[in-house]
PDBQT receptor file of N, H, CA, C and O in Angstrom, charges set to zero:
ATOM      1  N   MET A   1      17.284  -9.034   7.820  1.00  0.00    +0.000 N 
ATOM      2  CA  MET A   1      16.250  -8.224   7.214  1.00  0.00    +0.000 C 
ATOM      3  C   MET A   1      15.664  -8.996   6.029  1.00  0.00    +0.000 C 
ATOM      4  O   MET A   1      16.394  -9.463   5.154  1.00  0.00    +0.000 OA
ATOM      5  N   VAL A   2      14.348  -9.120   6.017  1.00  0.00    +0.000 N 
ATOM      6  H   VAL A   2      13.755  -8.741   6.728  1.00  0.00    +0.000 HD
ATOM      7  CA  VAL A   2      13.652  -9.845   4.952  1.00  0.00    +0.000 C 
ATOM      8  C   VAL A   2      12.845  -8.849   4.126  1.00  0.00    +0.000 C 
ATOM      9  O   VAL A   2      11.736  -8.475   4.507  1.00  0.00    +0.000 OA
ATOM     10  N   MET A   3      13.403  -8.421   2.994  1.00  0.00    +0.000 N 
ATOM     11  H   MET A   3      14.304  -8.724   2.684  1.00  0.00    +0.000 HD
ATOM     12  CA  MET A   3      12.664  -7.511   2.119  1.00  0.00    +0.000 C 
ATOM     13  C   MET A   3      11.648  -8.323   1.323  1.00  0.00    +0.000 C 
ATOM     14  O   MET A   3      11.925  -9.433   0.869  1.00  0.00    +0.000 OA
ATOM     15  N   GLU A   4      10.472  -7.739   1.170  1.00  0.00    +0.000 N 
ATOM     16  H   GLU A   4      10.247  -6.838   1.539  1.00  0.00    +0.000 HD
ATOM     17  CA  GLU A   4       9.391  -8.431   0.472  1.00  0.00    +0.000 C 
ATOM     18  C   GLU A   4       8.632  -7.414  -0.371  1.00  0.00    +0.000 C 
ATOM     19  O   GLU A   4       8.313  -6.323   0.102  1.00  0.00    +0.000 OA
ATOM     20  N   THR A   5       8.346  -7.767  -1.611  1.00  0.00    +0.000 N 
ATOM     21  H   THR A   5       8.605  -8.653  -1.996  1.00  0.00    +0.000 HD
ATOM     22  CA  THR A   5       7.544  -6.910  -2.481  1.00  0.00    +0.000 C 
ATOM     23  C   THR A   5       6.151  -7.497  -2.587  1.00  0.00    +0.000 C 
ATOM     24  O   THR A   5       5.975  -8.659  -2.954  1.00  0.00    +0.000 OA
ATOM     25  N   VAL A   6       5.162  -6.673  -2.260  1.00  0.00    +0.000 N 
ATOM     26  H   VAL A   6       5.305  -5.729  -1.962  1.00  0.00    +0.000 HD
ATOM     27  CA  VAL A   6       3.760  -7.104  -2.301  1.00  0.00    +0.000 C 
ATOM     28  C   VAL A   6       2.927  -5.983  -2.917  1.00  0.00    +0.000 C 
ATOM     29  O   VAL A   6       3.378  -4.841  -2.995  1.00  0.00    +0.000 OA
ATOM     30  N   THR A   7       1.731  -6.307  -3.348  1.00  0.00    +0.000 N 
ATOM     31  H   THR A   7       1.365  -7.235  -3.285  1.00  0.00    +0.000 HD
ATOM     32  CA  THR A   7       0.848  -5.259  -3.854  1.00  0.00    +0.000 C 
ATOM     33  C   THR A   7       0.168  -4.569  -2.679  1.00  0.00    +0.000 C 
ATOM     34  O   THR A   7       0.008  -5.144  -1.603  1.00  0.00    +0.000 OA
ATOM     35  N   LEU A   8      -0.222  -3.341  -2.911  1.00  0.00    +0.000 N 
ATOM     36  H   LEU A   8      -0.092  -2.874  -3.786  1.00  0.00    +0.000 HD
ATOM     37  CA  LEU A   8      -0.925  -2.591  -1.873  1.00  0.00    +0.000 C 
ATOM     38  C   LEU A   8      -2.215  -3.315  -1.491  1.00  0.00    +0.000 C 
ATOM     39  O   LEU A   8      -2.604  -3.312  -0.323  1.00  0.00    +0.000 OA
ATOM     40  N   SER A   9      -2.872  -3.926  -2.456  1.00  0.00    +0.000 N 
ATOM     41  H   SER A   9      -2.557  -3.928  -3.405  1.00  0.00    +0.000 HD
ATOM     42  CA  SER A   9      -4.122  -4.637  -2.148  1.00  0.00    +0.000 C 
ATOM     43  C   SER A   9      -3.887  -5.777  -1.156  1.00  0.00    +0.000 C 
ATOM     44  O   SER A   9      -4.724  -6.016  -0.286  1.00  0.00    +0.000 OA
ATOM     45  N   ARG A  10      -2.780  -6.470  -1.274  1.00  0.00    +0.000 N 
ATOM     46  H   ARG A  10      -2.100  -6.276  -1.981  1.00  0.00    +0.000 HD
ATOM     47  CA  ARG A  10      -2.493  -7.573  -0.342  1.00  0.00    +0.000 C 
ATOM     48  C   ARG A  10      -2.308  -7.057   1.085  1.00  0.00    +0.000 C 
ATOM     49  O   ARG A  10      -2.795  -7.655   2.044  1.00  0.00    +0.000 OA
ATOM     50  N   ILE A  11      -1.596  -5.941   1.204  1.00  0.00    +0.000 N 
ATOM     51  H   ILE A  11      -1.201  -5.455   0.425  1.00  0.00    +0.000 HD
ATOM     52  CA  ILE A  11      -1.383  -5.338   2.520  1.00  0.00    +0.000 C 
ATOM     53  C   ILE A  11      -2.714  -4.922   3.127  1.00  0.00    +0.000 C 
ATOM     54  O   ILE A  11      -3.005  -5.227   4.284  1.00  0.00    +0.000 OA
ATOM     55  N   VAL A  12      -3.516  -4.224   2.337  1.00  0.00    +0.000 N 
ATOM     56  H   VAL A  12      -3.280  -3.977   1.397  1.00  0.00    +0.000 HD
ATOM     57  CA  VAL A  12      -4.799  -3.714   2.836  1.00  0.00    +0.000 C 
ATOM     58  C   VAL A  12      -5.751  -4.860   3.169  1.00  0.00    +0.000 C 
ATOM     59  O   VAL A  12      -6.402  -4.839   4.213  1.00  0.00    +0.000 OA
ATOM     60  N   GLU A  13      -5.836  -5.848   2.299  1.00  0.00    +0.000 N 
ATOM     61  H   GLU A  13      -5.307  -5.865   1.451  1.00  0.00    +0.000 HD
ATOM     62  CA  GLU A  13      -6.732  -6.980   2.556  1.00  0.00    +0.000 C 
ATOM     63  C   GLU A  13      -6.388  -7.683   3.861  1.00  0.00    +0.000 C 
ATOM     64  O   GLU A  13      -7.282  -8.123   4.584  1.00  0.00    +0.000 OA
ATOM     65  N   LYS A  14      -5.107  -7.789   4.164  1.00  0.00    +0.000 N 
ATOM     66  H   LYS A  14      -4.381  -7.431   3.577  1.00  0.00    +0.000 HD
ATOM     67  CA  LYS A  14      -4.686  -8.515   5.357  1.00  0.00    +0.000 C 
ATOM     68  C   LYS A  14      -4.870  -7.711   6.643  1.00  0.00    +0.000 C 
ATOM     69  O   LYS A  14      -5.306  -8.256   7.657  1.00  0.00    +0.000 OA
ATOM     70  N   LEU A  15      -4.539  -6.420   6.607  1.00  0.00    +0.000 N 
ATOM     71  H   LEU A  15      -4.185  -5.977   5.783  1.00  0.00    +0.000 HD
ATOM     72  CA  LEU A  15      -4.482  -5.652   7.850  1.00  0.00    +0.000 C 
ATOM     73  C   LEU A  15      -5.527  -4.549   8.002  1.00  0.00    +0.000 C 
ATOM     74  O   LEU A  15      -5.776  -4.094   9.118  1.00  0.00    +0.000 OA
ATOM     75  N   ALA A  16      -6.133  -4.116   6.918  1.00  0.00    +0.000 N 
ATOM     76  H   ALA A  16      -5.931  -4.485   6.011  1.00  0.00    +0.000 HD
ATOM     77  CA  ALA A  16      -7.131  -3.043   7.008  1.00  0.00    +0.000 C 
ATOM     78  C   ALA A  16      -8.157  -3.180   5.881  1.00  0.00    +0.000 C 
ATOM     79  O   ALA A  16      -8.278  -2.287   5.042  1.00  0.00    +0.000 OA
ATOM     80  N   PRO A  17      -8.890  -4.285   5.859  1.00  0.00    +0.000 N 
ATOM     81  CA  PRO A  17      -9.809  -4.537   4.741  1.00  0.00    +0.000 C 
ATOM     82  C   PRO A  17     -10.883  -3.463   4.555  1.00  0.00    +0.000 C 
ATOM     83  O   PRO A  17     -11.453  -3.341   3.471  1.00  0.00    +0.000 OA
ATOM     84  N   GLU A  18     -11.156  -2.697   5.587  1.00  0.00    +0.000 N 
ATOM     85  H   GLU A  18     -10.692  -2.796   6.467  1.00  0.00    +0.000 HD
ATOM     86  CA  GLU A  18     -12.158  -1.633   5.462  1.00  0.00    +0.000 C 
ATOM     87  C   GLU A  18     -11.695  -0.523   4.522  1.00  0.00    +0.000 C 
ATOM     88  O   GLU A  18     -12.517   0.258   4.042  1.00  0.00    +0.000 OA
ATOM     89  N   LEU A  19     -10.405  -0.441   4.256  1.00  0.00    +0.000 N 
ATOM     90  H   LEU A  19      -9.737  -1.075   4.646  1.00  0.00    +0.000 HD
ATOM     91  CA  LEU A  19      -9.867   0.570   3.348  1.00  0.00    +0.000 C 
ATOM     92  C   LEU A  19      -9.919   0.147   1.878  1.00  0.00    +0.000 C 
ATOM     93  O   LEU A  19      -9.795   0.986   0.985  1.00  0.00    +0.000 OA
ATOM     94  N   TYR A  20     -10.099  -1.130   1.631  1.00  0.00    +0.000 N 
ATOM     95  H   TYR A  20     -10.200  -1.812   2.356  1.00  0.00    +0.000 HD
ATOM     96  CA  TYR A  20     -10.036  -1.653   0.266  1.00  0.00    +0.000 C 
ATOM     97  C   TYR A  20     -10.955  -0.902  -0.709  1.00  0.00    +0.000 C 
ATOM     98  O   TYR A  20     -10.504  -0.534  -1.793  1.00  0.00    +0.000 OA
ATOM     99  N   PRO A  21     -12.232  -0.662  -0.358  1.00  0.00    +0.000 N 
ATOM    100  CA  PRO A  21     -13.107   0.039  -1.306  1.00  0.00    +0.000 C 
ATOM    101  C   PRO A  21     -12.681   1.475  -1.610  1.00  0.00    +0.000 C 
ATOM    102  O   PRO A  21     -13.103   2.045  -2.617  1.00  0.00    +0.000 OA
ATOM    103  N   CYS A  22     -11.862   2.054  -0.762  1.00  0.00    +0.000 N 
ATOM    104  H   CYS A  22     -11.520   1.592   0.056  1.00  0.00    +0.000 HD
ATOM    105  CA  CYS A  22     -11.412   3.441  -0.962  1.00  0.00    +0.000 C 
ATOM    106  C   CYS A  22     -10.320   3.556  -2.019  1.00  0.00    +0.000 C 
ATOM    107  O   CYS A  22     -10.045   4.653  -2.505  1.00  0.00    +0.000 OA
ATOM    108  N   LEU A  23      -9.701   2.448  -2.377  1.00  0.00    +0.000 N 
ATOM    109  H   LEU A  23      -9.925   1.557  -1.982  1.00  0.00    +0.000 HD
ATOM    110  CA  LEU A  23      -8.589   2.461  -3.320  1.00  0.00    +0.000 C 
ATOM    111  C   LEU A  23      -9.059   2.266  -4.749  1.00  0.00    +0.000 C 
ATOM    112  O   LEU A  23     -10.007   1.524  -5.005  1.00  0.00    +0.000 OA
ATOM    113  N   THR A  24      -8.396   2.932  -5.673  1.00  0.00    +0.000 N 
ATOM    114  H   THR A  24      -7.625   3.535  -5.465  1.00  0.00    +0.000 HD
ATOM    115  CA  THR A  24      -8.669   2.693  -7.086  1.00  0.00    +0.000 C 
ATOM    116  C   THR A  24      -7.959   1.406  -7.503  1.00  0.00    +0.000 C 
ATOM    117  O   THR A  24      -7.099   0.904  -6.780  1.00  0.00    +0.000 OA
ATOM    118  N   GLU A  25      -8.313   0.890  -8.641  1.00  0.00    +0.000 N 
ATOM    119  H   GLU A  25      -9.011   1.298  -9.228  1.00  0.00    +0.000 HD
ATOM    120  CA  GLU A  25      -7.660  -0.323  -9.138  1.00  0.00    +0.000 C 
ATOM    121  C   GLU A  25      -6.166  -0.082  -9.336  1.00  0.00    +0.000 C 
ATOM    122  O   GLU A  25      -5.352  -0.960  -9.052  1.00  0.00    +0.000 OA
ATOM    123  N   ARG A  26      -5.813   1.077  -9.812  1.00  0.00    +0.000 N 
ATOM    124  H   ARG A  26      -6.474   1.790 -10.044  1.00  0.00    +0.000 HD
ATOM    125  CA  ARG A  26      -4.397   1.413 -10.015  1.00  0.00    +0.000 C 
ATOM    126  C   ARG A  26      -3.639   1.410  -8.687  1.00  0.00    +0.000 C 
ATOM    127  O   ARG A  26      -2.524   0.894  -8.606  1.00  0.00    +0.000 OA
ATOM    128  N   GLU A  27      -4.240   1.979  -7.659  1.00  0.00    +0.000 N 
ATOM    129  H   GLU A  27      -5.146   2.398  -7.725  1.00  0.00    +0.000 HD
ATOM    130  CA  GLU A  27      -3.614   2.000  -6.331  1.00  0.00    +0.000 C 
ATOM    131  C   GLU A  27      -3.485   0.588  -5.767  1.00  0.00    +0.000 C 
ATOM    132  O   GLU A  27      -2.475   0.256  -5.147  1.00  0.00    +0.000 OA
ATOM    133  N   ARG A  28      -4.487  -0.226  -5.977  1.00  0.00    +0.000 N 
ATOM    134  H   ARG A  28      -5.308   0.044  -6.480  1.00  0.00    +0.000 HD
ATOM    135  CA  ARG A  28      -4.455  -1.603  -5.467  1.00  0.00    +0.000 C 
ATOM    136  C   ARG A  28      -3.308  -2.405  -6.069  1.00  0.00    +0.000 C 
ATOM    137  O   ARG A  28      -2.757  -3.287  -5.410  1.00  0.00    +0.000 OA
ATOM    138  N   GLN A  29      -2.948  -2.110  -7.304  1.00  0.00    +0.000 N 
ATOM    139  H   GLN A  29      -3.396  -1.394  -7.839  1.00  0.00    +0.000 HD
ATOM    140  CA  GLN A  29      -1.921  -2.879  -7.999  1.00  0.00    +0.000 C 
ATOM    141  C   GLN A  29      -0.498  -2.362  -7.766  1.00  0.00    +0.000 C 
ATOM    142  O   GLN A  29       0.461  -2.952  -8.264  1.00  0.00    +0.000 OA
ATOM    143  N   LEU A  30      -0.355  -1.275  -7.020  1.00  0.00    +0.000 N 
ATOM    144  H   LEU A  30      -1.134  -0.796  -6.615  1.00  0.00    +0.000 HD
ATOM    145  CA  LEU A  30       0.987  -0.741  -6.753  1.00  0.00    +0.000 C 
ATOM    146  C   LEU A  30       1.843  -1.759  -6.012  1.00  0.00    +0.000 C 
ATOM    147  O   LEU A  30       1.380  -2.421  -5.083  1.00  0.00    +0.000 OA
ATOM    148  N   ASN A  31       3.086  -1.874  -6.433  1.00  0.00    +0.000 N 
ATOM    149  H   ASN A  31       3.462  -1.336  -7.187  1.00  0.00    +0.000 HD
ATOM    150  CA  ASN A  31       4.033  -2.724  -5.722  1.00  0.00    +0.000 C 
ATOM    151  C   ASN A  31       4.663  -1.930  -4.589  1.00  0.00    +0.000 C 
ATOM    152  O   ASN A  31       5.128  -0.805  -4.778  1.00  0.00    +0.000 OA
ATOM    153  N   ILE A  32       4.670  -2.535  -3.416  1.00  0.00    +0.000 N 
ATOM    154  H   ILE A  32       4.293  -3.448  -3.263  1.00  0.00    +0.000 HD
ATOM    155  CA  ILE A  32       5.232  -1.922  -2.220  1.00  0.00    +0.000 C 
ATOM    156  C   ILE A  32       6.358  -2.827  -1.728  1.00  0.00    +0.000 C 
ATOM    157  O   ILE A  32       6.173  -4.036  -1.584  1.00  0.00    +0.000 OA
ATOM    158  N   VAL A  33       7.516  -2.240  -1.472  1.00  0.00    +0.000 N 
ATOM    159  H   VAL A  33       7.666  -1.259  -1.589  1.00  0.00    +0.000 HD
ATOM    160  CA  VAL A  33       8.640  -3.004  -0.931  1.00  0.00    +0.000 C 
ATOM    161  C   VAL A  33       8.649  -2.799   0.583  1.00  0.00    +0.000 C 
ATOM    162  O   VAL A  33       8.774  -1.676   1.072  1.00  0.00    +0.000 OA
ATOM    163  N   LEU A  34       8.517  -3.885   1.300  1.00  0.00    +0.000 N 
ATOM    164  H   LEU A  34       8.416  -4.797   0.903  1.00  0.00    +0.000 HD
ATOM    165  CA  LEU A  34       8.517  -3.843   2.762  1.00  0.00    +0.000 C 
ATOM    166  C   LEU A  34       9.888  -4.278   3.258  1.00  0.00    +0.000 C 
ATOM    167  O   LEU A  34      10.333  -5.392   2.981  1.00  0.00    +0.000 OA
ATOM    168  N   ARG A  35      10.541  -3.409   3.979  1.00  0.00    +0.000 N 
ATOM    169  H   ARG A  35      10.180  -2.504   4.205  1.00  0.00    +0.000 HD
ATOM    170  CA  ARG A  35      11.899  -3.670   4.458  1.00  0.00    +0.000 C 
ATOM    171  C   ARG A  35      11.960  -4.916   5.342  1.00  0.00    +0.000 C 
ATOM    172  O   ARG A  35      12.902  -5.703   5.240  1.00  0.00    +0.000 OA
ATOM    173  N   ASP A  36      10.969  -5.098   6.200  1.00  0.00    +0.000 N 
ATOM    174  H   ASP A  36      10.204  -4.460   6.283  1.00  0.00    +0.000 HD
ATOM    175  CA  ASP A  36      10.968  -6.232   7.125  1.00  0.00    +0.000 C 
ATOM    176  C   ASP A  36       9.889  -7.258   6.800  1.00  0.00    +0.000 C 
ATOM    177  O   ASP A  36       9.566  -8.095   7.643  1.00  0.00    +0.000 OA
ATOM    178  N   GLY A  37       9.333  -7.211   5.610  1.00  0.00    +0.000 N 
ATOM    179  H   GLY A  37       9.596  -6.532   4.925  1.00  0.00    +0.000 HD
ATOM    180  CA  GLY A  37       8.313  -8.171   5.214  1.00  0.00    +0.000 C 
ATOM    181  C   GLY A  37       6.972  -7.914   5.878  1.00  0.00    +0.000 C 
ATOM    182  O   GLY A  37       6.830  -6.999   6.690  1.00  0.00    +0.000 OA
ATOM    183  N   MET A  38       5.995  -8.728   5.524  1.00  0.00    +0.000 N 
ATOM    184  H   MET A  38       6.111  -9.471   4.865  1.00  0.00    +0.000 HD
ATOM    185  CA  MET A  38       4.636  -8.580   6.048  1.00  0.00    +0.000 C 
ATOM    186  C   MET A  38       4.548  -8.925   7.530  1.00  0.00    +0.000 C 
ATOM    187  O   MET A  38       3.654  -8.443   8.226  1.00  0.00    +0.000 OA
ATOM    188  N   GLY A  39       5.458  -9.746   8.012  1.00  0.00    +0.000 N 
ATOM    189  H   GLY A  39       6.184 -10.137   7.446  1.00  0.00    +0.000 HD
ATOM    190  CA  GLY A  39       5.374 -10.243   9.374  1.00  0.00    +0.000 C 
ATOM    191  C   GLY A  39       5.402  -9.180  10.456  1.00  0.00    +0.000 C 
ATOM    192  O   GLY A  39       4.779  -9.354  11.503  1.00  0.00    +0.000 OA
ATOM    193  N   LEU A  40       6.109  -8.082  10.229  1.00  0.00    +0.000 N 
ATOM    194  H   LEU A  40       6.615  -7.940   9.378  1.00  0.00    +0.000 HD
ATOM    195  CA  LEU A  40       6.229  -7.046  11.253  1.00  0.00    +0.000 C 
ATOM    196  C   LEU A  40       5.319  -5.849  11.007  1.00  0.00    +0.000 C 
ATOM    197  O   LEU A  40       5.346  -4.880  11.765  1.00  0.00    +0.000 OA
ATOM    198  N   LEU A  41       4.523  -5.914   9.961  1.00  0.00    +0.000 N 
ATOM    199  H   LEU A  41       4.502  -6.702   9.345  1.00  0.00    +0.000 HD
ATOM    200  CA  LEU A  41       3.647  -4.804   9.607  1.00  0.00    +0.000 C 
ATOM    201  C   LEU A  41       2.487  -4.703  10.591  1.00  0.00    +0.000 C 
ATOM    202  O   LEU A  41       1.852  -5.705  10.920  1.00  0.00    +0.000 OA
ATOM    203  N   GLU A  42       2.219  -3.495  11.053  1.00  0.00    +0.000 N 
ATOM    204  H   GLU A  42       2.735  -2.681  10.785  1.00  0.00    +0.000 HD
ATOM    205  CA  GLU A  42       1.128  -3.224  11.991  1.00  0.00    +0.000 C 
ATOM    206  C   GLU A  42       0.012  -2.470  11.261  1.00  0.00    +0.000 C 
ATOM    207  O   GLU A  42       0.268  -1.815  10.251  1.00  0.00    +0.000 OA
ATOM    208  N   PRO A  43      -1.231  -2.558  11.768  1.00  0.00    +0.000 N 
ATOM    209  CA  PRO A  43      -2.333  -1.826  11.127  1.00  0.00    +0.000 C 
ATOM    210  C   PRO A  43      -2.064  -0.326  10.979  1.00  0.00    +0.000 C 
ATOM    211  O   PRO A  43      -2.481   0.282   9.993  1.00  0.00    +0.000 OA
ATOM    212  N   GLU A  44      -1.375   0.272  11.947  1.00  0.00    +0.000 N 
ATOM    213  H   GLU A  44      -1.037  -0.221  12.749  1.00  0.00    +0.000 HD
ATOM    214  CA  GLU A  44      -1.061   1.703  11.843  1.00  0.00    +0.000 C 
ATOM    215  C   GLU A  44      -0.149   1.976  10.653  1.00  0.00    +0.000 C 
ATOM    216  O   GLU A  44      -0.235   3.029  10.022  1.00  0.00    +0.000 OA
ATOM    217  N   ASP A  45       0.720   1.025  10.356  1.00  0.00    +0.000 N 
ATOM    218  H   ASP A  45       0.790   0.170  10.869  1.00  0.00    +0.000 HD
ATOM    219  CA  ASP A  45       1.625   1.171   9.224  1.00  0.00    +0.000 C 
ATOM    220  C   ASP A  45       0.859   1.209   7.906  1.00  0.00    +0.000 C 
ATOM    221  O   ASP A  45       1.258   1.892   6.963  1.00  0.00    +0.000 OA
ATOM    222  N   VAL A  46      -0.237   0.473   7.853  1.00  0.00    +0.000 N 
ATOM    223  H   VAL A  46      -0.561  -0.082   8.619  1.00  0.00    +0.000 HD
ATOM    224  CA  VAL A  46      -1.030   0.385   6.624  1.00  0.00    +0.000 C 
ATOM    225  C   VAL A  46      -1.581   1.758   6.253  1.00  0.00    +0.000 C 
ATOM    226  O   VAL A  46      -1.569   2.140   5.082  1.00  0.00    +0.000 OA
ATOM    227  N   ILE A  47      -2.061   2.497   7.246  1.00  0.00    +0.000 N 
ATOM    228  H   ILE A  47      -2.071   2.186   8.196  1.00  0.00    +0.000 HD
ATOM    229  CA  ILE A  47      -2.593   3.833   6.981  1.00  0.00    +0.000 C 
ATOM    230  C   ILE A  47      -1.518   4.718   6.346  1.00  0.00    +0.000 C 
ATOM    231  O   ILE A  47      -1.789   5.426   5.376  1.00  0.00    +0.000 OA
ATOM    232  N   GLU A  48      -0.333   4.679   6.879  1.00  0.00    +0.000 N 
ATOM    233  H   GLU A  48      -0.113   4.104   7.667  1.00  0.00    +0.000 HD
ATOM    234  CA  GLU A  48       0.766   5.478   6.346  1.00  0.00    +0.000 C 
ATOM    235  C   GLU A  48       1.126   5.048   4.925  1.00  0.00    +0.000 C 
ATOM    236  O   GLU A  48       1.354   5.891   4.058  1.00  0.00    +0.000 OA
ATOM    237  N   ILE A  49       1.175   3.759   4.693  1.00  0.00    +0.000 N 
ATOM    238  H   ILE A  49       0.989   3.074   5.398  1.00  0.00    +0.000 HD
ATOM    239  CA  ILE A  49       1.498   3.231   3.356  1.00  0.00    +0.000 C 
ATOM    240  C   ILE A  49       0.427   3.635   2.353  1.00  0.00    +0.000 C 
ATOM    241  O   ILE A  49       0.744   4.035   1.233  1.00  0.00    +0.000 OA
ATOM    242  N   VAL A  50      -0.831   3.533   2.746  1.00  0.00    +0.000 N 
ATOM    243  H   VAL A  50      -1.088   3.208   3.656  1.00  0.00    +0.000 HD
ATOM    244  CA  VAL A  50      -1.943   3.898   1.854  1.00  0.00    +0.000 C 
ATOM    245  C   VAL A  50      -1.881   5.391   1.536  1.00  0.00    +0.000 C 
ATOM    246  O   VAL A  50      -2.011   5.777   0.374  1.00  0.00    +0.000 OA
ATOM    247  N   GLN A  51      -1.686   6.228   2.541  1.00  0.00    +0.000 N 
ATOM    248  H   GLN A  51      -1.581   5.915   3.485  1.00  0.00    +0.000 HD
ATOM    249  CA  GLN A  51      -1.611   7.669   2.314  1.00  0.00    +0.000 C 
ATOM    250  C   GLN A  51      -0.487   8.011   1.334  1.00  0.00    +0.000 C 
ATOM    251  O   GLN A  51      -0.691   8.773   0.388  1.00  0.00    +0.000 OA
ATOM    252  N   TYR A  52       0.670   7.457   1.560  1.00  0.00    +0.000 N 
ATOM    253  H   TYR A  52       0.835   6.838   2.328  1.00  0.00    +0.000 HD
ATOM    254  CA  TYR A  52       1.806   7.730   0.694  1.00  0.00    +0.000 C 
ATOM    255  C   TYR A  52       1.534   7.241  -0.738  1.00  0.00    +0.000 C 
ATOM    256  O   TYR A  52       1.845   7.938  -1.705  1.00  0.00    +0.000 OA
ATOM    257  N   SER A  53       0.961   6.055  -0.862  1.00  0.00    +0.000 N 
ATOM    258  H   SER A  53       0.709   5.490  -0.077  1.00  0.00    +0.000 HD
ATOM    259  CA  SER A  53       0.684   5.474  -2.177  1.00  0.00    +0.000 C 
ATOM    260  C   SER A  53      -0.304   6.321  -2.956  1.00  0.00    +0.000 C 
ATOM    261  O   SER A  53      -0.115   6.549  -4.151  1.00  0.00    +0.000 OA
ATOM    262  N   ILE A  54      -1.358   6.792  -2.298  1.00  0.00    +0.000 N 
ATOM    263  H   ILE A  54      -1.512   6.607  -1.328  1.00  0.00    +0.000 HD
ATOM    264  CA  ILE A  54      -2.348   7.635  -2.966  1.00  0.00    +0.000 C 
ATOM    265  C   ILE A  54      -1.696   8.935  -3.432  1.00  0.00    +0.000 C 
ATOM    266  O   ILE A  54      -1.953   9.396  -4.544  1.00  0.00    +0.000 OA
ATOM    267  N   CYS A  55      -0.861   9.522  -2.590  1.00  0.00    +0.000 N 
ATOM    268  H   CYS A  55      -0.653   9.147  -1.687  1.00  0.00    +0.000 HD
ATOM    269  CA  CYS A  55      -0.159  10.756  -2.970  1.00  0.00    +0.000 C 
ATOM    270  C   CYS A  55       0.729  10.528  -4.188  1.00  0.00    +0.000 C 
ATOM    271  O   CYS A  55       0.778  11.367  -5.088  1.00  0.00    +0.000 OA
ATOM    272  N   GLU A  56       1.424   9.406  -4.219  1.00  0.00    +0.000 N 
ATOM    273  H   GLU A  56       1.384   8.725  -3.489  1.00  0.00    +0.000 HD
ATOM    274  CA  GLU A  56       2.306   9.107  -5.348  1.00  0.00    +0.000 C 
ATOM    275  C   GLU A  56       1.519   8.940  -6.639  1.00  0.00    +0.000 C 
ATOM    276  O   GLU A  56       1.941   9.432  -7.685  1.00  0.00    +0.000 OA
ATOM    277  N   VAL A  57       0.386   8.257  -6.582  1.00  0.00    +0.000 N 
ATOM    278  H   VAL A  57       0.043   7.857  -5.731  1.00  0.00    +0.000 HD
ATOM    279  CA  VAL A  57      -0.444   8.067  -7.773  1.00  0.00    +0.000 C 
ATOM    280  C   VAL A  57      -0.985   9.406  -8.242  1.00  0.00    +0.000 C 
ATOM    281  O   VAL A  57      -0.998   9.684  -9.441  1.00  0.00    +0.000 OA
ATOM    282  N   GLN A  58      -1.428  10.231  -7.316  1.00  0.00    +0.000 N 
ATOM    283  H   GLN A  58      -1.418  10.005  -6.342  1.00  0.00    +0.000 HD
ATOM    284  CA  GLN A  58      -1.960  11.556  -7.697  1.00  0.00    +0.000 C 
ATOM    285  C   GLN A  58      -0.862  12.429  -8.293  1.00  0.00    +0.000 C 
ATOM    286  O   GLN A  58      -1.093  13.135  -9.274  1.00  0.00    +0.000 OA
ATOM    287  N   LYS A  59       0.323  12.385  -7.707  1.00  0.00    +0.000 N 
ATOM    288  H   LYS A  59       0.510  11.811  -6.909  1.00  0.00    +0.000 HD
ATOM    289  CA  LYS A  59       1.446  13.173  -8.219  1.00  0.00    +0.000 C 
ATOM    290  C   LYS A  59       1.804  12.724  -9.636  1.00  0.00    +0.000 C 
ATOM    291  O   LYS A  59       2.051  13.552 -10.512  1.00  0.00    +0.000 OA
ATOM    292  N   GLU A  60       1.829  11.426  -9.850  1.00  0.00    +0.000 N 
ATOM    293  H   GLU A  60       1.628  10.753  -9.138  1.00  0.00    +0.000 HD
ATOM    294  CA  GLU A  60       2.136  10.888 -11.180  1.00  0.00    +0.000 C 
ATOM    295  C   GLU A  60       1.081  11.292 -12.193  1.00  0.00    +0.000 C 
ATOM    296  O   GLU A  60       1.401  11.600 -13.341  1.00  0.00    +0.000 OA
ATOM    297  N   THR A  61      -0.173  11.291 -11.771  1.00  0.00    +0.000 N 
ATOM    298  H   THR A  61      -0.433  11.041 -10.839  1.00  0.00    +0.000 HD
ATOM    299  CA  THR A  61      -1.275  11.692 -12.662  1.00  0.00    +0.000 C 
ATOM    300  C   THR A  61      -1.143  13.159 -13.049  1.00  0.00    +0.000 C 
ATOM    301  O   THR A  61      -1.359  13.519 -14.206  1.00  0.00    +0.000 OA
ATOM    302  N   LEU A  62      -0.791  14.001 -12.094  1.00  0.00    +0.000 N 
ATOM    303  H   LEU A  62      -0.615  13.709 -11.154  1.00  0.00    +0.000 HD
ATOM    304  CA  LEU A  62      -0.628  15.426 -12.380  1.00  0.00    +0.000 C 
ATOM    305  C   LEU A  62       0.522  15.694 -13.342  1.00  0.00    +0.000 C 
ATOM    306  O   LEU A  62       0.460  16.629 -14.141  1.00  0.00    +0.000 OA
ATOM    307  N   LEU A  63       1.560  14.886 -13.269  1.00  0.00    +0.000 N 
ATOM    308  H   LEU A  63       1.610  14.127 -12.620  1.00  0.00    +0.000 HD
ATOM    309  CA  LEU A  63       2.717  15.093 -14.133  1.00  0.00    +0.000 C 
ATOM    310  C   LEU A  63       2.454  14.666 -15.563  1.00  0.00    +0.000 C 
ATOM    311  O   LEU A  63       3.175  15.074 -16.474  1.00  0.00    +0.000 OA
ATOM    312  N   HIS A  64       1.442  13.860 -15.771  1.00  0.00    +0.000 N 
ATOM    313  H   HIS A  64       0.857  13.529 -15.031  1.00  0.00    +0.000 HD
ATOM    314  CA  HIS A  64       1.141  13.406 -17.141  1.00  0.00    +0.000 C 
ATOM    315  C   HIS A  64       0.167  14.337 -17.711  1.00  0.00    +0.000 C 
ATOM    316  O   HIS A  64      -0.248  14.172 -18.859  1.00  0.00    +0.000 OA
TER     317      HIS A  64
């Protein structure tokens, strides 16, 4: 297992660049830990990662 930490922007730029403009700068800079690294990531996975990341940022904003 190759764990890899990358920014959300790197994931989106590589596999779903059409989503990049939809992200805020804060979302783009989020660190994401990929259990199997970038090599096994599929475009469908990116949608799930983006959805979860946006929810986390919104939840954090509401708590402040």
